[in-house]
N, C-alpha and C positions, 0 to 999 in steps of 0.2 A: 476325475473320472467323468467322461462325457458320453460314453457308449451306454446303451440301455442295459439294464440288469436282465441278463438272460436266465430265465427260470425254468426248471424242470419240475414237472408234477409227478409225484410218486403215488400213483393209484387213480382210479376213476370213480371215486366216491361221489355220492349225491351232492355233498356240499361243494365239491370241486366243480361239478357240472353246472349247478344252479347259480352259485355265487362267485366263487373265486376265479374260475377261468374267464367269465365275462369281465370281471374287474381287472384281471391281468391284461386282457386284450384291449381294454379301454384306456389303460394307463399309458401316458406318453413316454415314460422312461423305463418301461418294462417290456420285454419281448418273451413270448412263450417259446422256448427252445425245443421242448420235447415233452411228451406225456408217456409215462411208463406204466406198464401193468405186467403182472406175472404171466398173463395171457396176452400175447401180442395182438391177437385178433380183437380183443376187447378195447385196446388202446387205439387201434387204427382209425375207426370212424370218428372218434373224438379228436384225434390229432388232425385228421383231414378237415374237420369242421373249423379248427383254429389255425390251420395253415402251418403246422409244425410236424416234427418227426414223431413217429411212434417207436417206442423202445420196448423190447421184451425182457423184462427183469429189472429190478431196482439197482442191482449191482452194476449193470451196464450203464444205467443213467449216471450213477456216481462216478464211473470211470470216464465219462465224457468231458473232456477238457473245455469244451465250449459252453458247458453249463456252469454258471457262476453261483447259482442259488437253487434251493429246492423248496417246494411247498409240500408238506407232508400231511395228507388227510386220512391216514390209516387209522384203524381202531386204536384206542388209547394204550392197550397192553403192548402194542408193537412200536410205540413211539420211541422209547428210550434206546433200543437197539439200533434203529434206523437213524435217529438223530446223531448218535455217536458215530455211526458209519459215515454219515454225510459230513460231519465236522472233520473227521480224520481224512476224508477225501478232499478237504479244503473248500467245502461248499458252505455258504451262508444258509440258514434254515429258518423258514416260517412254518411252525408246527401248529396243527389244530389243537384246541384246548381239549383236555388238560395236557400240558406239555409232557408229563409222565404221570404214572399212578403212584408215585411215592416221592417224598420230599428229598430223600438222599440222592435219588437219580437226577432230579431236577437240579439240585445244588451242584452235583458233579458235572453235569452237562454245561451248565452256565459257566462254571470254572474252566472247562475245556475250551468252550468257545472264546472266552476272554484270553486264554493263554495262546490261542492261535490267531487272534485278531479277527475273529469271525462274528457275525451277527447271529444270535439265536433269539427269535421272537415268538411268543405265544400268540396265536390268532384268537384273541378275545376282543372282537371288533368294537364292542360298545365303549371301551375306554377311549376310543378315538373320535367319539361323537362330541361335538362342542356343547351339547345341552348340559353335560355334566360340569363343564367349566362355568357355565352360567349359574348353576346351582352353587358351585364353590364360591363364586363371587358374591352371591346373595348371602351365603353363610358368613363369609369373611367380613361383609359389611355390617354384620350385626342385625340383619333383617329379622331374624327370629330369636335374637338374644344368644345366650350360651346353649350349646348343643347338649341335649339330655339323652336322646336315644335315636336309634335308626331302626326302621322296619323295612325289610326287603324280601321280595318273593319272586321266584321264577318257577312256574309250574306249567306243565303241558299235558295234553290228553294222552290216553293210552294209545300206543301204536300196535301194529301186528306183532304177534308173539315171536316171530323169527327176526325181529329187529336186533341189531348188535347191542343196543343199549340194555338189553335184558340178558346178555351173555357174560357170565363172570370171567370166562377164559379170555375175553377180549377187552376187559376193563370196563364193563358196563356198570350201570347203577346210577341212581338219581344224583348222588352227591357229586360224582365226577362229571356228569352231563349237565345238569341244571344248577347244581349247588355252587359251581364255580362262580357264577355271576353274582349272587348276593354276597358270597364271601369276598369277592374282589371289590364290590362297591363299599362294603364295610371297611376294608383296608384303605381304600382311597380316601374315605372321609374321616376315619377314626385313627388310622395309623398302625404301625407295626407292633405296638405294645399289646395288641388284643390277645386275650386268652380265652379258652373255652370254659364256660361255667356249667354247661350241660348240653346234651344232645340226645335226640331220639331218632330212631328210624322205623319205617314200616315197609312191608313188602307183601305183594300178592303171593299166595302159596304156590302158584305155578312157576314163579321165577326165582332163581338163585341169587338175585341181587336186590338191593334196596330200591324200592319204587317211590319212596318219599321220605322226608325227614325234616327236622327242624333243629336249630342250634341257637344257643344264647351265648354271645360273646361279650366281654367286658374289657374296657381299656383301663389304664392305670388311674385315670381320674373318676372311674365309676360310670362312665357313659356306656350304655348297653347297645348291642346290635342283635335284634331278633330276626332270624333268617328262616325262610321256608323254601323248600325245593321239592320237586316231584315229577314223576313220569306217568302218573295215573290220576290226573286232576283236571279241573277246568283251567283254561289258559289264564295265567296271571304273570305280568312282567312289570314290576313297579317297585318304587321305594319311597319312603317318607322320612324326612328328618324332623324331629320334634325338638324345639328349643324352649328356653325359659319365657319367650314372648310370642311364640307362634310355631308354624310348621311350613315345610316346603315339600311338595309332592310331585312325583314324576310318574306318568303312566307310559306304557310302551317303552320302557326304559332300556331294555337289553337287546332286543332284536327288531328295531323299527324298520319298516320298509324305506327304501331310498326316497320315496315321495311323501313320507309322513312328515307333517309339520308339527314339531313338538310343542307341547303346552306344559309350562311349569306353573303350578298353582301355589301361591303364597298366601298364607292366612296368618294374620297377627292382629294386634290391637287396632290397627287402622282399617281392618276389614279384610276382604278377600280380593286378591289381585291375580289376574291371569297374565302370565308372560308368554307371548306367542313368538316362536322362533321359526326361522326358515328351515325347510327340508334340506337334508344333506345325506349323502351316502356314506355310512360308516365303514362299509366294506372297502369302498374306493379310498377312504381316508387311511385305512389300515395298510393297503397296498402301497400307497404313497409314503407312509411312514416307514415301512420296511425298506422300500427302495432308497429313501433318503438315508436311512441308517447304513445300508450297504455302501452307498456312495461316500458317506462321511467317515466310515470306519467306526461308528459308535459302538461302545462297549455295552454288553448286556447289563440291564439294571436288576435290582433285587426284587422287583414286584412279584415276579412269578415264583421266586423262592419263598417269600413270605406267604404267598397264597397257598403254595404246596404244603408248607409247614402247618398252616391253619387247617387245611383239609385233612392232613394226617391226624392232627389233634382231635378234630371232630369225629373222625372214624374211630379213634381210640376211645372216645367218650360215649359212643353209641351204647345205649342200653340194649341188651339182647332182644331180638324181636319176639313177640308173644307167640306161643305155640298152641 
């Protein structure tokens, strides 16, 4: 396959405007074919900005034979239905996180994509940043000895009350929005044997969704992962690996700007070492990874399924919020 991946965007969400459309436009092997909205007038100026067609309605976008793949930045509760529709229409899919709001749906859609030879990828951009490979190499080299625990947090300040993150009918809530990140980093470093040892949630009384929470996960060897997530907090985006001989810490771990130069802090018996890395654009890396998967016909992996199963287990373990 030598032609560019012609992608259609389903919706004019803020994440599409700010991050993904510029990344698609800059990618050498991607072409923005169309931008769709239920309201054609809403899509027209954004489409004009990116030199592509505006389409009125998502069904029309999926019926367009010139569109090879779709990017889906809709609210989480709408993901499953439109991902299925896109796959049945023969389109590869890059879906915003979370892929769906229940593990059964995620598992079924990954199986559907595999059966049709299509790529279904979750847009969790931080996994495509090389700083985490650097951490993995340090861990594998025994820099901090045997891994004993992981601590990860992703919390953000309160937004306006009409934000979709606070709407239960659209799949809002801290666990699905910010909790996905620490859950995934725990999976990446501790593996798929993790189980939930306990979880708590809290919420502001004016919202019908969780606005914060914490979970304790444990793997088969007894290594623990302590996770914190929230939508009503000071900003925090970090993780730390503690071992038998030291620790590795990463700040700005999940959503670093493209010009951010990562710093990995290593502390062990030899003292403190600062590992400075080059800046890179993890959103551009994600787009490149998706395009490469489409070109190669790569099958979906199980990472999103394991992640969804853990999130389901955390939700099931939530203690009822205090009244």
